N, C-alpha and C positions, 0 to 999 in steps of 0.2 A: 583499497587498491586504486592506484591511479588509472586514469583512462589509457595512458600509454601501456602500462603493464597489462591491463585487461585486453587491449587491442592485440598485444603480442601473444597472449595466451589464446585468444580466439583464433588468430591466424594459425598458430601451431596446432590447435585442436582440430581445425578444419582439415588438416592434412592427416588426421588420424592419431595424433599424439594424445594418448589417454592421460598421460601425466599432466599435460597442459590443461586438459579438461578438468582433471581432479583439482587443479589450482582454481579454476573458475567455480567449481562446486564449493570448495572451501571458502572462497571469497563471498559467495552469495547464499550459502545454505541456511544461515541463521535467519536472514531476512525472508527468504522464500518460505521457510517454515512459519515464521511469525505472521507473514501476510496471509497465508492460508489459514492459520489458527484464528487470527482476528476475524477473518471473513466467515469461516465455517463454524467456529465456536467449539470444535471437538478436536482433541489432540490426535486421535487415531486418523481422522479424516485429513487433518493437516499433514501428518506424516505421509499418508498415501499420495496426496496431491504434490507434496514436495518431491517425493521420489519419482512420481510420474512426470513431473515438470522437467526434471533433469534427464530422464530417459528421452523424453520428446525433444529436448534441446540437443542432446547428443545426436539423435537421429536426423534432426533437421539442420544441424550446424553446417553441413556442406552447402546448404542453400542460403545461409545467412549472408546478406550482401553488405551489411554494415551501414545501412541507411539510417539506422537508429543505433544508439548505444546498445551493447550486448545486454546490459542491465535492464534497459527498457524492454527489449525483446523478450528476455526471460520472464520479467514480471507480467508481461502480456500473456505469456503461456500460462502462468500461475492463475491469473485472473480468468482466463478462458476456462481453465479446469474448474475453478470455483463456480463459474456460471453454469457449467455442466452439472455440478452437484446441487446447486441451488437455482433451479430455473427461474424462480421469482426474483432473483437478485437483479438480473438485467432489466426485467420489467419494472422493478422498484426504482432502479437508477434512472431509467428513461422517464419514469413518472415524476421525477424531481422537477422536471420542466426545463425549458430552454430560455426562460426569460433572463435577460441580463440584469445583474445586480451591480451596484457600485462596487468597484474593485476595492475591497476592504483589506488593508494590509494584514498579513498574518500576525504581525506584532500585536494587533488589537486583541488577539486571543493568546497566541503562542507565547511570545517573550514576556509581555507585561503580566499576564495572568499567572503563567507558570513560574515566573521569577519570584512572585510573592508566595508561592506555595512551597515552603521549605519543610514543613512538618511532614514526616513520613506518613502520618495518618491521612493528610490531605492528598498526597500523591497516590496513595493506595485507593482512596475514594475516587479520584479522577480516573484511574485505570479501570475501576469497577464501572464507573459511569460510561466509559468508552465501550466496555464489554456489553453494556445494556443497550447500546445504540442498535438500530436496525442494521442488518448486514451491509446494506448499501452505504450507509454513513460510516460504518466501521472501516470498510474498504478504503473509502476516500480519506478518512482521517489517518489511517495507517500509512497510505502512500504519501500524504502530504507532510505529516508531522514526525513519523518514525523514520521514513526514508528520505524526507526532505526533497521530494520531487517537485518540480514546477507544475503549475496548472496545465501547461501544454503537454508535459510528459504524462501526467495523469490522464488527460483527455486521449492521448495516443494509446496508452495502455488499456484503458477501459472502453475504447471506441465510442466515447461520448462527446457531444459537442462541448466546447470550452465553457459556454454559459451554464450548461447542466452541471459541470464539475464545480464551478463557482457557487452555483445555487446550493448544491449538496453540501459543500464545505461550510457555507454560510449557515445553513440550517443546522448542521451538526455542531458547529461552534456555539450557536445559540442554545441548543439543548444542553451542551456541556456547561456553558456559562450559568444557565438556570439551575442545573443540578448542583453546581459549585456554590451558587448563591444560597440555595436551600440548605446545603451542608453547613455553610458558615453560619447561617441563622441558628441552626440546631446546636452547633458547637459553642457559639457565643452565648 
């Protein structure tokens, strides 16, 4: 969905147009569910969070001022609901630290590593490795690599300092690289 189309749906939904809100739900429901599932690890909990997120969004939509994109605002609602279900998640994210790391381009993990992973077996392994990450890392990885949000957008959604987001993603990528290296040693 383009930003312009999303903006139009938001404006119409703010006036009570349920059909416009249904369009927003349709456009975001898959990712909202997957974000909750990756963070919480249980399908039933993810369904509950996704449903509650859309209910809260509908109720709060008249107050949405558009200072951030609707998508960012909605994902923040999902993240806060996940924080409520996993109180240690926020503590673990904050514990990542705020030290600044060198800005390592995502290509160092994302494009280069994933481009070489063509075998379905390796892709499945990588998904399993992501599922085994601590919730805090899974959340950051999901926002960055599945939804392709910027570091700034992730910091806004999670209410974390930018340095903490970078640190968390750096550490998550390092864990995934190591898991992939071990997998390739076993396979070879």
